[in-house]
C-alpha positions as YAML, in Angstrom:
chain: A
units: angstrom
residues:
- id: 1
  name: MET
  ca: [-29.54, -31.59, -55.77]
- id: 2
  name: LEU
  ca: [-30.13, -32.06, -51.81]
- id: 3
  name: GLN
  ca: [-26.69, -33.23, -50.98]
- id: 4
  name: ALA
  ca: [-25.33, -30.04, -52.09]
- id: 5
  name: THR
  ca: [-28.61, -27.84, -50.97]
- id: 6
  name: ILE
  ca: [-29.14, -25.92, -54.27]
- id: 7
  name: SER
  ca: [-32.11, -23.94, -55.43]
- id: 8
  name: TYR
  ca: [-34.57, -26.07, -57.35]
- id: 9
  name: ARG
  ca: [-34.11, -23.16, -60.31]
- id: 10
  name: ALA
  ca: [-30.64, -23.87, -60.04]
- id: 11
  name: CYS
  ca: [-30.99, -27.58, -60.58]
- id: 12
  name: GLU
  ca: [-33.09, -27.02, -63.90]
- id: 13
  name: LYS
  ca: [-29.91, -24.85, -64.59]
- id: 14
  name: ILE
  ca: [-27.26, -27.14, -64.27]
- id: 15
  name: ALA
  ca: [-29.34, -29.83, -65.79]
- id: 16
  name: ARG
  ca: [-30.12, -27.77, -68.65]
- id: 17
  name: THR
  ca: [-26.04, -26.82, -69.21]
- id: 18
  name: LEU
  ca: [-24.96, -30.39, -69.11]
- id: 19
  name: GLY
  ca: [-27.82, -30.85, -71.81]
- id: 20
  name: THR
  ca: [-25.90, -29.31, -74.40]
- id: 21
  name: ILE
  ca: [-22.96, -31.37, -73.46]
- id: 22
  name: HIS
  ca: [-24.78, -34.74, -73.10]
- id: 23
  name: SER
  ca: [-27.58, -35.59, -75.54]
- id: 24
  name: GLY
  ca: [-29.19, -38.12, -72.38]
- id: 25
  name: LEU
  ca: [-29.57, -34.74, -70.45]
- id: 26
  name: SER
  ca: [-31.60, -32.95, -73.43]
- id: 27
  name: HIS
  ca: [-34.94, -32.87, -71.90]
- id: 28
  name: ALA
  ca: [-33.88, -31.25, -68.42]
- id: 29
  name: PRO
  ca: [-37.24, -30.68, -66.06]
- id: 30
  name: THR
  ca: [-38.12, -27.12, -64.77]
- id: 31
  name: ALA
  ca: [-37.91, -26.35, -61.33]
- id: 32
  name: ASN
  ca: [-41.54, -26.68, -61.01]
- id: 33
  name: THR
  ca: [-41.27, -30.61, -61.73]
- id: 34
  name: ILE
  ca: [-37.89, -30.81, -59.73]
- id: 35
  name: GLN
  ca: [-39.85, -29.59, -56.84]
- id: 36
  name: ASN
  ca: [-42.73, -31.88, -57.04]
- id: 37
  name: TRP
  ca: [-40.62, -34.57, -57.29]
- id: 38
  name: THR
  ca: [-38.46, -33.25, -53.95]
- id: 39
  name: LEU
  ca: [-41.58, -33.20, -52.27]
- id: 40
  name: ARG
  ca: [-43.65, -36.06, -53.64]
- id: 41
  name: ARG
  ca: [-40.03, -38.02, -52.05]
- id: 42
  name: GLY
  ca: [-40.04, -36.28, -48.79]
- id: 43
  name: LEU
  ca: [-43.98, -37.35, -48.21]
- id: 44
  name: HIS
  ca: [-43.20, -40.88, -49.52]
- id: 45
  name: GLU
  ca: [-40.46, -41.16, -46.63]
- id: 46
  name: LEU
  ca: [-42.57, -39.56, -44.10]
- id: 47
  name: THR
  ca: [-45.85, -41.21, -44.44]
- id: 48
  name: ARG
  ca: [-44.32, -44.88, -45.20]
- id: 49
  name: PRO
  ca: [-44.65, -46.96, -42.63]
- id: 50
  name: LYS
  ca: [-41.66, -47.47, -40.08]
- id: 51
  name: GLU
  ca: [-40.25, -50.44, -38.25]
- id: 52
  name: GLN
  ca: [-41.78, -51.54, -35.60]
- id: 53
  name: ALA
  ca: [-39.59, -52.07, -32.56]
- id: 54
  name: ASP
  ca: [-39.02, -50.98, -29.26]
- id: 55
  name: ASP
  ca: [-35.54, -49.13, -29.33]
- id: 56
  name: TRP
  ca: [-36.03, -46.36, -30.83]
- id: 57
  name: ILE
  ca: [-34.65, -42.65, -30.44]
- id: 58
  name: LEU
  ca: [-36.04, -39.56, -31.31]
- id: 59
  name: LEU
  ca: [-34.53, -36.48, -32.01]
- id: 60
  name: VAL
  ca: [-37.08, -33.71, -31.49]
- id: 61
  name: ASP
  ca: [-37.08, -29.81, -32.25]
- id: 62
  name: HIS
  ca: [-38.55, -26.28, -33.24]
- id: 63
  name: THR
  ca: [-38.03, -24.62, -36.59]
- id: 64
  name: ILE
  ca: [-39.90, -21.18, -37.02]
- id: 65
  name: GLN
  ca: [-39.80, -18.59, -39.65]
- id: 66
  name: LEU
  ca: [-41.49, -15.27, -40.26]
- id: 67
  name: GLY
  ca: [-44.72, -15.27, -38.52]
- id: 68
  name: ASN
  ca: [-46.46, -16.92, -35.37]
- id: 69
  name: GLU
  ca: [-46.02, -20.76, -36.56]
- id: 70
  name: LYS
  ca: [-43.98, -23.53, -35.20]
- id: 71
  name: CYS
  ca: [-43.03, -26.43, -36.85]
- id: 72
  name: LEU
  ca: [-41.73, -29.72, -35.03]
- id: 73
  name: LEU
  ca: [-39.10, -31.82, -36.62]
- id: 74
  name: ILE
  ca: [-39.60, -35.16, -35.27]
- id: 75
  name: VAL
  ca: [-36.77, -37.93, -37.23]
- id: 76
  name: GLY
  ca: [-35.45, -41.20, -35.71]
- id: 77
  name: ILE
  ca: [-32.71, -44.23, -35.63]
- id: 78
  name: ARG
  ca: [-33.29, -47.19, -34.24]
- id: 79
  name: LEU
  ca: [-30.63, -48.09, -30.95]
- id: 80
  name: GLU
  ca: [-29.94, -50.82, -32.57]
- id: 81
  name: HIS
  ca: [-28.36, -49.33, -35.76]
- id: 82
  name: TRP
  ca: [-26.65, -46.59, -33.65]
- id: 83
  name: LEU
  ca: [-24.59, -48.91, -31.63]
- id: 84
  name: ASN
  ca: [-23.29, -50.35, -35.04]
- id: 85
  name: LEU
  ca: [-22.10, -46.89, -36.19]
- id: 86
  name: ASP
  ca: [-18.14, -46.16, -35.98]
- id: 87
  name: ARG
  ca: [-18.60, -42.47, -36.66]
- id: 88
  name: PRO
  ca: [-21.59, -39.82, -36.07]
- id: 89
  name: ILE
  ca: [-25.19, -39.75, -36.90]
- id: 90
  name: ARG
  ca: [-25.76, -38.64, -40.82]
- id: 91
  name: LEU
  ca: [-28.78, -38.02, -42.84]
- id: 92
  name: SER
  ca: [-28.52, -41.09, -44.59]
- id: 93
  name: ASP
  ca: [-28.92, -42.89, -40.98]
- id: 94
  name: LEU
  ca: [-32.58, -41.13, -39.90]
- id: 95
  name: SER
  ca: [-36.31, -41.88, -40.73]
- id: 96
  name: ALA
  ca: [-38.20, -38.92, -40.83]
- id: 97
  name: ILE
  ca: [-41.27, -39.52, -38.20]
- id: 98
  name: LEU
  ca: [-43.41, -36.27, -37.92]
- id: 99
  name: ILE
  ca: [-43.51, -32.87, -39.55]
- id: 100
  name: GLU
  ca: [-46.11, -30.73, -37.72]
- id: 101
  name: ILE
  ca: [-47.03, -26.86, -38.07]
- id: 102
  name: VAL
  ca: [-48.95, -25.20, -35.02]
- id: 103
  name: GLN
  ca: [-49.95, -21.69, -34.27]
- id: 104
  name: THR
  ca: [-49.64, -22.23, -30.67]
- id: 105
  name: SER
  ca: [-47.04, -24.94, -29.13]
- id: 106
  name: ASN
  ca: [-47.33, -25.77, -25.32]
- id: 107
  name: GLY
  ca: [-46.28, -28.68, -23.26]
- id: 108
  name: LYS
  ca: [-49.89, -30.77, -23.81]
- id: 109
  name: ILE
  ca: [-49.52, -29.91, -27.80]
- id: 110
  name: VAL
  ca: [-45.79, -31.30, -27.93]
- id: 111
  name: ALA
  ca: [-46.77, -34.59, -26.13]
- id: 112
  name: GLU
  ca: [-49.92, -35.14, -28.11]
- id: 113
  name: GLN
  ca: [-46.97, -34.85, -30.69]
- id: 114
  name: LEU
  ca: [-44.98, -37.22, -29.30]
- id: 115
  name: LYS
  ca: [-47.69, -39.94, -28.88]
- id: 116
  name: LYS
  ca: [-48.24, -39.35, -32.93]
- id: 117
  name: ALA
  ca: [-45.02, -40.25, -33.37]
- id: 118
  name: ALA
  ca: [-44.43, -43.25, -31.16]
- id: 119
  name: ASP
  ca: [-47.63, -44.66, -32.69]
- id: 120
  name: ARG
  ca: [-46.03, -44.44, -35.90]
- id: 121
  name: VAL
  ca: [-42.71, -46.22, -34.98]
- id: 122
  name: GLY
  ca: [-43.49, -48.30, -31.52]
- id: 123
  name: GLN
  ca: [-42.01, -48.34, -28.18]
- id: 124
  name: VAL
  ca: [-39.63, -44.84, -27.83]
- id: 125
  name: LYS
  ca: [-36.46, -45.74, -25.57]
- id: 126
  name: ALA
  ca: [-35.66, -42.15, -25.15]
- id: 127
  name: ILE
  ca: [-35.89, -38.47, -26.61]
- id: 128
  name: ILE
  ca: [-32.94, -36.21, -27.47]
- id: 129
  name: SER
  ca: [-33.81, -32.18, -27.49]
- id: 130
  name: ASP
  ca: [-32.26, -29.25, -26.70]
- id: 131
  name: GLN
  ca: [-34.55, -28.10, -23.58]
- id: 132
  name: GLY
  ca: [-37.05, -25.70, -24.45]
- id: 133
  name: SER
  ca: [-39.32, -25.23, -22.21]
- id: 134
  name: ASP
  ca: [-42.13, -26.52, -24.83]
- id: 135
  name: LEU
  ca: [-40.26, -29.37, -25.03]
- id: 136
  name: VAL
  ca: [-39.06, -30.13, -21.59]
- id: 137
  name: ASN
  ca: [-42.66, -30.51, -20.29]
- id: 138
  name: GLY
  ca: [-43.73, -32.22, -23.43]
- id: 139
  name: ILE
  ca: [-41.72, -34.97, -22.85]
- id: 140
  name: ALA
  ca: [-42.40, -35.23, -18.90]
- id: 141
  name: GLY
  ca: [-46.10, -35.09, -20.51]
- id: 142
  name: PHE
  ca: [-45.29, -38.06, -22.71]
- id: 143
  name: GLN
  ca: [-43.50, -40.27, -19.98]
- id: 144
  name: GLN
  ca: [-46.37, -40.06, -17.92]
- id: 145
  name: GLU
  ca: [-48.16, -42.46, -20.34]
- id: 146
  name: SER
  ca: [-44.59, -44.17, -21.67]
- id: 147
  name: GLU
  ca: [-42.96, -44.71, -18.65]
- id: 148
  name: SER
  ca: [-39.66, -46.72, -19.97]
- id: 149
  name: THR
  ca: [-39.13, -43.56, -22.16]
- id: 150
  name: ILE
  ca: [-35.60, -41.95, -20.80]
- id: 151
  name: ALA
  ca: [-35.37, -37.73, -21.65]
- id: 152
  name: LEU
  ca: [-31.89, -36.60, -23.03]
- id: 153
  name: THR
  ca: [-30.26, -33.48, -23.04]
- id: 154
  name: ASP
  ca: [-28.66, -32.20, -26.30]
- id: 155
  name: MET
  ca: [-24.85, -32.07, -25.83]
- id: 156
  name: CYS
  ca: [-24.39, -29.75, -28.55]
- id: 157
  name: HIS
  ca: [-26.58, -27.67, -26.77]
- id: 158
  name: ARG
  ca: [-25.18, -28.11, -23.64]
- id: 159
  name: THR
  ca: [-22.01, -27.52, -24.18]
- id: 160
  name: ALA
  ca: [-23.00, -23.78, -25.43]
- id: 161
  name: THR
  ca: [-24.62, -22.99, -22.26]
- id: 162
  name: ALA
  ca: [-21.52, -24.19, -20.17]
- id: 163
  name: LEU
  ca: [-20.04, -21.75, -22.77]
- id: 164
  name: LYS
  ca: [-22.17, -19.08, -22.15]
- id: 165
  name: HIS
  ca: [-21.79, -19.19, -18.65]
- id: 166
  name: VAL
  ca: [-18.25, -19.33, -18.54]
- id: 167
  name: LEU
  ca: [-18.00, -16.21, -20.59]
- id: 168
  name: GLN
  ca: [-20.35, -14.28, -19.08]
- id: 169
  name: LYS
  ca: [-18.55, -14.10, -15.71]
- id: 170
  name: ASP
  ca: [-15.34, -12.82, -18.31]
- id: 171
  name: PRO
  ca: [-15.21, -9.60, -17.84]
- id: 172
  name: GLN
  ca: [-12.74, -9.42, -20.93]
- id: 173
  name: TRP
  ca: [-15.24, -11.09, -22.70]
- id: 174
  name: ASP
  ca: [-17.73, -8.25, -23.28]
- id: 175
  name: SER
  ca: [-14.93, -5.88, -23.44]
- id: 176
  name: PHE
  ca: [-13.46, -7.77, -26.41]
- id: 177
  name: LEU
  ca: [-16.93, -8.02, -28.13]
- id: 178
  name: GLY
  ca: [-17.17, -4.32, -28.03]
- id: 179
  name: GLN
  ca: [-13.67, -3.52, -29.33]
- id: 180
  name: CYS
  ca: [-14.88, -5.76, -32.35]
- id: 181
  name: GLY
  ca: [-17.92, -3.62, -32.63]
- id: 182
  name: LYS
  ca: [-15.75, -0.60, -32.58]
- id: 183
  name: THR
  ca: [-13.68, -1.91, -35.06]
- id: 184
  name: GLN
  ca: [-16.27, -2.32, -37.60]
- id: 185
  name: PRO
  ca: [-16.92, 1.18, -38.72]
- id: 186
  name: LYS
  ca: [-13.39, 2.16, -38.33]
- id: 187
  name: ALA
  ca: [-12.03, -0.66, -40.45]
- id: 188
  name: LYS
  ca: [-15.01, -1.33, -42.73]
- id: 189
  name: GLN
  ca: [-13.90, 0.98, -45.89]
- id: 190
  name: THR
  ca: [-10.24, 0.87, -45.82]
- id: 191
  name: GLU
  ca: [-7.43, -0.73, -47.18]
- id: 192
  name: LEU
  ca: [-7.98, -3.32, -43.81]
- id: 193
  name: GLY
  ca: [-11.28, -3.78, -44.40]
- id: 194
  name: SER
  ca: [-10.90, -8.18, -45.44]
- id: 195
  name: LEU
  ca: [-9.25, -8.41, -42.05]
- id: 196
  name: LEU
  ca: [-12.10, -7.39, -39.41]
- id: 197
  name: PRO
  ca: [-13.10, -9.48, -37.45]
- id: 198
  name: PRO
  ca: [-16.56, -11.70, -37.84]
- id: 199
  name: LYS
  ca: [-19.66, -10.83, -36.72]
- id: 200
  name: LEU
  ca: [-21.39, -13.18, -34.35]
- id: 201
  name: LYS
  ca: [-24.70, -14.54, -35.12]
- id: 202
  name: VAL
  ca: [-28.01, -13.22, -33.50]
- id: 203
  name: LYS
  ca: [-29.03, -17.21, -32.25]
- id: 204
  name: ALA
  ca: [-26.96, -19.95, -31.39]
- id: 205
  name: ARG
  ca: [-23.86, -17.09, -30.57]
- id: 206
  name: PHE
  ca: [-22.64, -19.48, -28.53]
- id: 207
  name: MET
  ca: [-22.55, -22.36, -30.49]
- id: 208
  name: ASN
  ca: [-20.43, -20.37, -33.39]
- id: 209
  name: LEU
  ca: [-17.08, -18.81, -31.82]
- id: 210
  name: HIS
  ca: [-15.08, -20.86, -32.99]
- id: 211
  name: SER
  ca: [-14.50, -18.18, -36.50]
- id: 212
  name: LEU
  ca: [-14.19, -15.55, -33.94]
- id: 213
  name: ILE
  ca: [-12.06, -16.99, -31.79]
- id: 214
  name: GLY
  ca: [-9.62, -18.19, -34.47]
- id: 215
  name: TRP
  ca: [-9.76, -14.47, -36.14]
- id: 216
  name: ALA
  ca: [-8.20, -13.26, -32.94]
- id: 217
  name: GLU
  ca: [-5.50, -15.96, -32.96]
- id: 218
  name: ARG
  ca: [-4.80, -14.73, -36.42]
- id: 219
  name: MET
  ca: [-4.49, -11.64, -35.83]
- id: 220
  name: LEU
  ca: [-2.20, -12.10, -33.06]
- id: 221
  name: ARG
  ca: [0.50, -14.05, -35.18]
- id: 222
  name: LEU
  ca: [0.04, -11.21, -37.18]
- id: 223
  name: LEU
  ca: [0.77, -8.41, -35.18]
- id: 224
  name: ASP
  ca: [3.53, -10.35, -33.66]
- id: 225
  name: THR
  ca: [4.96, -10.76, -36.88]
- id: 226
  name: PRO
  ca: [7.95, -8.19, -37.38]
- id: 227
  name: HIS
  ca: [6.93, -5.25, -40.57]
- id: 228
  name: GLU
  ca: [9.84, -6.45, -42.59]
- id: 229
  name: GLU
  ca: [8.69, -10.32, -42.33]
- id: 230
  name: ARG
  ca: [4.84, -9.61, -42.88]
- id: 231
  name: GLN
  ca: [2.95, -10.39, -46.75]
- id: 232
  name: GLN
  ca: [1.79, -7.28, -48.15]
- id: 233
  name: GLN
  ca: [3.49, -4.76, -46.43]
- id: 234
  name: ASP
  ca: [1.79, -1.75, -48.45]
- id: 235
  name: ARG
  ca: [-1.52, -2.66, -47.24]
- id: 236
  name: LEU
  ca: [-0.73, -2.61, -43.60]
- id: 237
  name: GLY
  ca: [0.50, 0.29, -43.04]
- id: 238
  name: ARG
  ca: [-2.37, 0.93, -40.62]
- id: 239
  name: LEU
  ca: [-2.12, -2.20, -39.03]
- id: 240
  name: GLU
  ca: [-1.52, -1.43, -35.59]
- id: 241
  name: GLU
  ca: [-3.61, 1.66, -35.52]
- id: 242
  name: LYS
  ca: [-7.12, -0.23, -36.51]
- id: 243
  name: PHE
  ca: [-5.94, -3.45, -34.88]
- id: 244
  name: ALA
  ca: [-3.32, -3.09, -31.98]
- id: 245
  name: TRP
  ca: [-6.06, -3.59, -29.08]
- id: 246
  name: VAL
  ca: [-6.23, -7.13, -29.85]
- id: 247
  name: LEU
  ca: [-2.45, -6.85, -28.13]
- id: 248
  name: ASP
  ca: [-3.88, -6.14, -25.19]
- id: 249
  name: TYR
  ca: [-6.24, -9.23, -24.89]
- id: 250
  name: ARG
  ca: [-3.49, -12.13, -25.41]
- id: 251
  name: GLU
  ca: [-4.11, -13.69, -22.12]
- id: 252
  name: SER
  ca: [-8.15, -14.23, -22.49]
- id: 253
  name: ILE
  ca: [-7.79, -15.23, -26.46]
- id: 254
  name: ALA
  ca: [-5.21, -17.80, -25.02]
- id: 255
  name: VAL
  ca: [-7.87, -18.96, -22.14]
- id: 256
  name: TRP
  ca: [-10.69, -18.85, -24.85]
- id: 257
  name: ALA
  ca: [-8.48, -20.70, -27.38]
- id: 258
  name: ARG
  ca: [-8.47, -23.23, -25.03]
- id: 259
  name: LEU
  ca: [-12.23, -23.48, -24.22]
- id: 260
  name: MET
  ca: [-12.66, -23.95, -27.93]
- id: 261
  name: ARG
  ca: [-10.45, -26.97, -27.76]
- id: 262
  name: MET
  ca: [-12.55, -28.18, -25.06]
- id: 263
  name: VAL
  ca: [-15.75, -27.58, -26.91]
- id: 264
  name: ASP
  ca: [-14.33, -29.67, -29.74]
- id: 265
  name: LYS
  ca: [-13.07, -32.58, -28.11]
- id: 266
  name: THR
  ca: [-16.63, -32.86, -25.82]
- id: 267
  name: LEU
  ca: [-18.62, -32.59, -29.00]
- id: 268
  name: GLU
  ca: [-17.06, -35.25, -30.50]
- id: 269
  name: HIS
  ca: [-17.14, -37.38, -27.67]
- id: 270
  name: SER
  ca: [-20.75, -36.69, -27.52]
- id: 271
  name: ARG
  ca: [-21.16, -37.54, -31.22]
- id: 272
  name: THR
  ca: [-19.79, -40.96, -31.13]
- id: 273
  name: VAL
  ca: [-19.31, -42.22, -26.97]
- id: 274
  name: GLY
  ca: [-22.50, -40.85, -26.32]
- id: 275
  name: PHE
  ca: [-23.92, -41.30, -22.44]
- id: 276
  name: ASN
  ca: [-22.96, -44.76, -20.78]
- id: 277
  name: ALA
  ca: [-21.41, -45.01, -17.70]
- id: 278
  name: ASP
  ca: [-18.07, -44.67, -18.10]
- id: 279
  name: SER
  ca: [-18.67, -41.23, -20.41]
- id: 280
  name: ALA
  ca: [-17.99, -38.54, -17.79]
- id: 281
  name: ALA
  ca: [-14.51, -39.97, -16.90]
- id: 282
  name: SER
  ca: [-13.59, -40.59, -20.33]
- id: 283
  name: LEU
  ca: [-14.63, -36.63, -20.83]
- id: 284
  name: ALA
  ca: [-12.84, -35.67, -18.04]
- id: 285
  name: GLU
  ca: [-9.25, -37.24, -18.69]
- id: 286
  name: LYS
  ca: [-9.59, -35.79, -22.28]
- id: 287
  name: LEU
  ca: [-10.30, -32.35, -21.15]
- id: 288
  name: SER
  ca: [-7.98, -32.65, -17.72]
- id: 289
  name: CYS
  ca: [-4.60, -31.76, -20.47]
- id: 290
  name: ASP
  ca: [-6.58, -27.72, -21.10]
- id: 291
  name: VAL
  ca: [-7.38, -27.08, -17.71]
- id: 292
  name: GLY
  ca: [-5.50, -24.02, -16.51]
- id: 293
  name: ASP
  ca: [-7.26, -21.27, -15.11]
- id: 294
  name: TRP
  ca: [-11.10, -20.82, -13.60]
- id: 295
  name: GLN
  ca: [-12.71, -20.81, -17.26]
- id: 296
  name: SER
  ca: [-11.42, -23.95, -18.08]
- id: 297
  name: GLN
  ca: [-12.48, -25.44, -14.82]
- id: 298
  name: ALA
  ca: [-15.66, -24.11, -14.27]
- id: 299
  name: PHE
  ca: [-16.85, -25.29, -18.08]
- id: 300
  name: ARG
  ca: [-15.25, -28.86, -17.34]
- id: 301
  name: ASP
  ca: [-17.21, -28.91, -14.48]
- id: 302
  name: GLU
  ca: [-20.12, -28.08, -15.57]
- id: 303
  name: ILE
  ca: [-19.81, -30.36, -18.71]
- id: 304
  name: VAL
  ca: [-18.90, -33.41, -16.61]
- id: 305
  name: SER
  ca: [-21.74, -33.32, -14.42]
- id: 306
  name: ALA
  ca: [-23.93, -33.02, -17.31]
- id: 307
  name: ILE
  ca: [-23.21, -35.75, -18.49]
- id: 308
  name: GLU
  ca: [-23.08, -37.63, -15.22]
- id: 309
  name: GLU
  ca: [-26.57, -36.78, -14.62]
- id: 310
  name: ASN
  ca: [-27.71, -37.98, -17.99]
- id: 311
  name: SER
  ca: [-25.96, -41.10, -17.73]
- id: 312
  name: SER
  ca: [-26.87, -41.53, -14.53]
- id: 313
  name: ILE
  ca: [-30.56, -42.81, -16.21]
- id: 314
  name: LEU
  ca: [-29.34, -45.62, -18.09]
- id: 315
  name: ALA
  ca: [-29.67, -49.39, -16.90]
- id: 316
  name: PRO
  ca: [-26.03, -50.46, -16.05]
- id: 317
  name: GLY
  ca: [-24.06, -51.20, -19.57]
- id: 318
  name: GLU
  ca: [-26.66, -49.20, -21.28]
- id: 319
  name: ARG
  ca: [-25.23, -46.39, -24.21]
- id: 320
  name: LEU
  ca: [-27.42, -44.23, -25.94]
- id: 321
  name: PRO
  ca: [-26.91, -41.33, -28.61]
- id: 322
  name: ALA
  ca: [-25.86, -38.09, -26.66]
- id: 323
  name: SER
  ca: [-26.07, -35.28, -29.73]
- id: 324
  name: SER
  ca: [-28.93, -34.43, -31.77]
- id: 325
  name: GLU
  ca: [-26.92, -32.30, -33.80]
- id: 326
  name: ILE
  ca: [-27.66, -34.04, -36.89]
- id: 327
  name: LEU
  ca: [-30.91, -32.40, -36.87]
- id: 328
  name: GLU
  ca: [-29.50, -29.08, -36.86]
- id: 329
  name: SER
  ca: [-27.89, -29.99, -39.72]
- id: 330
  name: LEU
  ca: [-31.49, -31.26, -41.25]
- id: 331
  name: ILE
  ca: [-33.18, -27.86, -40.17]
- id: 332
  name: GLY
  ca: [-30.30, -25.88, -41.81]
- id: 333
  name: LYS
  ca: [-30.61, -27.42, -44.88]
- id: 334
  name: GLY
  ca: [-34.70, -27.14, -44.38]
- id: 335
  name: LYS
  ca: [-34.27, -23.45, -44.78]
- id: 336
  name: GLN
  ca: [-31.87, -23.03, -47.25]
- id: 337
  name: MET
  ca: [-34.00, -25.29, -49.55]
- id: 338
  name: GLY
  ca: [-36.31, -23.13, -48.84]
- id: 339
  name: ARG
  ca: [-34.63, -19.74, -49.31]
- id: 340
  name: GLN
  ca: [-36.51, -18.64, -51.86]
- id: 341
  name: HIS
  ca: [-39.95, -18.49, -50.07]
- id: 342
  name: SER
  ca: [-37.94, -16.49, -46.56]
- id: 343
  name: ARG
  ca: [-41.30, -14.06, -46.57]
- id: 344
  name: SER
  ca: [-43.38, -16.82, -46.85]
- id: 345
  name: GLY
  ca: [-43.56, -18.42, -43.79]
- id: 346
  name: PHE
  ca: [-44.02, -22.29, -43.40]
- id: 347
  name: THR
  ca: [-44.96, -23.74, -47.11]
- id: 348
  name: ARG
  ca: [-44.61, -27.36, -48.63]
- id: 349
  name: ASN
  ca: [-40.79, -26.93, -48.97]
- id: 350
  name: VAL
  ca: [-40.93, -28.28, -45.16]
- id: 351
  name: LEU
  ca: [-41.55, -31.19, -47.32]
- id: 352
  name: SER
  ca: [-37.59, -31.55, -48.35]
- id: 353
  name: MET
  ca: [-36.29, -31.97, -44.43]
- id: 354
  name: ALA
  ca: [-38.16, -35.34, -45.05]
- id: 355
  name: ALA
  ca: [-36.84, -35.76, -48.56]
- id: 356
  name: SER
  ca: [-32.99, -35.14, -47.60]
- id: 357
  name: VAL
  ca: [-33.35, -38.25, -45.08]
- id: 358
  name: ALA
  ca: [-34.66, -40.41, -47.60]
- id: 359
  name: ASP
  ca: [-33.51, -43.26, -49.42]
- id: 360
  name: VAL
  ca: [-31.74, -41.89, -52.49]
- id: 361
  name: SER
  ca: [-31.45, -46.06, -54.17]
- id: 362
  name: ALA
  ca: [-33.07, -45.91, -58.04]
- id: 363
  name: GLU
  ca: [-35.60, -48.39, -56.32]
- id: 364
  name: ALA
  ca: [-36.50, -46.08, -53.95]
- id: 365
  name: ILE
  ca: [-37.08, -43.23, -56.08]
- id: 366
  name: GLU
  ca: [-39.11, -45.08, -57.93]
- id: 367
  name: THR
  ca: [-41.31, -46.58, -55.39]
- id: 368
  name: SER
  ca: [-41.96, -43.17, -53.70]
- id: 369
  name: LEU
  ca: [-43.02, -41.61, -56.77]
- id: 370
  name: ALA
  ca: [-45.39, -44.01, -58.39]
- id: 371
  name: SER
  ca: [-46.65, -44.41, -54.34]
- id: 372
  name: VAL
  ca: [-47.20, -40.36, -54.28]
- id: 373
  name: THR
  ca: [-48.56, -38.49, -56.57]
- id: 374
  name: HIS
  ca: [-49.28, -35.19, -57.68]
- id: 375
  name: LYS
  ca: [-52.55, -35.12, -56.20]
- id: 376
  name: THR
  ca: [-51.66, -36.90, -53.30]
- id: 377
  name: LEU
  ca: [-48.82, -34.25, -52.51]
- id: 378
  name: CYS
  ca: [-51.59, -31.65, -53.24]
- id: 379
  name: ASN
  ca: [-53.99, -32.90, -50.38]
- id: 380
  name: TRP
  ca: [-51.13, -33.54, -48.10]
- id: 381
  name: VAL
  ca: [-50.55, -29.45, -48.38]
- id: 382
  name: LYS
  ca: [-54.18, -28.95, -48.28]
- id: 383
  name: ASP
  ca: [-54.68, -30.63, -44.99]
- id: 384
  name: ASN
  ca: [-51.78, -29.74, -42.86]
- id: 385
  name: LEU
  ca: [-50.84, -26.15, -44.20]
- id: 386
  name: ARG
  ca: [-52.70, -22.93, -43.20]
- id: 387
  name: GLN
  ca: [-52.49, -19.62, -46.04]
- id: 388
  name: THR
  ca: [-49.27, -19.16, -46.95]
- id: 389
  name: MET
  ca: [-47.82, -15.29, -46.11]
- id: 390
  name: THR
  ca: [-47.55, -14.50, -49.95]
- id: 391
  name: MET
  ca: [-50.82, -15.70, -50.20]
- id: 392
  name: PHE
  ca: [-52.43, -13.67, -47.35]
- id: 393
  name: ARG
  ca: [-49.81, -10.35, -48.50]
- id: 394
  name: ARG
  ca: [-51.64, -10.88, -51.81]
- id: 395
  name: SER
  ca: [-54.89, -11.00, -50.43]
- id: 396
  name: VAL
  ca: [-55.19, -8.29, -48.19]
- id: 397
  name: LEU
  ca: [-52.58, -5.63, -49.89]
- id: 398
  name: PRO
  ca: [-54.23, -3.31, -53.06]
- id: 399
  name: SER
  ca: [-52.54, -3.32, -56.03]
- id: 400
  name: SER
  ca: [-50.93, -0.46, -58.41]
- id: 401
  name: PRO
  ca: [-50.65, -1.36, -61.82]
- id: 402
  name: GLY
  ca: [-46.92, -2.03, -62.48]
- id: 403
  name: THR
  ca: [-46.73, -2.57, -58.41]
- id: 404
  name: ASP
  ca: [-45.17, -6.62, -57.15]
- id: 405
  name: THR
  ca: [-48.02, -7.50, -55.38]
- id: 406
  name: ALA
  ca: [-45.50, -10.14, -54.06]
...
C-alpha cells in the first residue's frame, strides 16, 4: 500500500477483490484497521531507539497544509551507509527521526527541534536543507551548540534557483509563458485540446519545467513535419492556426532544452557524487559540452560556484551527500496518503511518512505492532496533534437537517 501510495479504502477493496479468488484473503481487514496498522508502524519507526553514532546526516524540511500549522520532518542516514551506496538514496535507506507540528516556526524553534533530533541519534555530522529562512536560522542556532555540524545546501532546490535566475533574465521566457496561457482557452474545447501545453505548478515551478520544455520540442517537430506525413491529418487541420506561434521560439526552445539537460546532469551528479574536493570540477567538465550561450554559461557558473562553496567547508578527503530530494518524495507520499483529509490540515496520517521508511520485513512488522498498541497511538495523537480542522469545523458551523457538516 505504501509503495503504491494507494488509499486505505482502496487497499481494503483490493484485498476484498483478491479474496474472491484466494481463500487466504477472504477476511480482508477494513480500511480503518489498515490505517491503524500503518500508523502504529509509523509511530514505532519514529520512536524506536536509533543507532548512536557520530556520522548522522539529517535531511530537514517543512511541509504545510490548510491552516496555520507547519510540520517539520527530519529523517537521517548514516554517512557510513551512504558512502557504501552506488545509487541515489532510497526511502528504505532513511530513518525517521522527528515529526513535529507547530503553529509558529522560527529559527529558535527549529534549533530546539534539531536538538531533539540530535539527542535521539548522537552526533550530527551534517544537515541538508532547502535553505528556507527558518531552517537556515535554526541550523545556525543549532551549530552554536554543535560546532562540528556542517550545514549543506540541497542541490535540487539550488539547481531550481539557478534556473530561475537565468530564465527570469530571458525576455523570451515570459513571452513564451504568455503565449501558452493564451492558447489554453483558444484550443481547450477544440479537436486539438489534447495538444495543449502542460500547466505549470504554482509552487516549485522551476523544479518541474521538463514537461513544458519537452512539449515545446515535440510541438516544433510536429509543426516541421510535412502535412502529408503527419499522423491523423484529419484532426490537424487547424494545427498552424492554434500553435504556429511556437515556431517563433525555435532558438529559445533549443536553449531551454539545453538547460534541461544541464539540470539533469547536475541532479544526477548531486544524487550520486555529492560534495567533495573534486565535485565542482567534475560537474563543470560534464556541463561544458552544453555551454553555448549566455544562459547555459550563467547556469553553469552559478551551479559550480554553489558546489564549490559547499565543498570548501568539508575536511580534506571528505565526501558528503548533496541532495535531500528523497525527502521531497517522502513528503509527497505523505500528502498523497492524506489526500482524503485535504480539508483537515494535519492529522495522525503524518505518521504514514514514518511508516514509509520503516523496515518491511515480517519480523519488523510483527515487532512494531507488538510494541505500539492502538492505545499508544491514541496517546501520541492526543499529545502531539491539536484539534483537526474537520473537528473544529463541525463544532462551530451550525448544522441543518440533511446537511453534510464535514
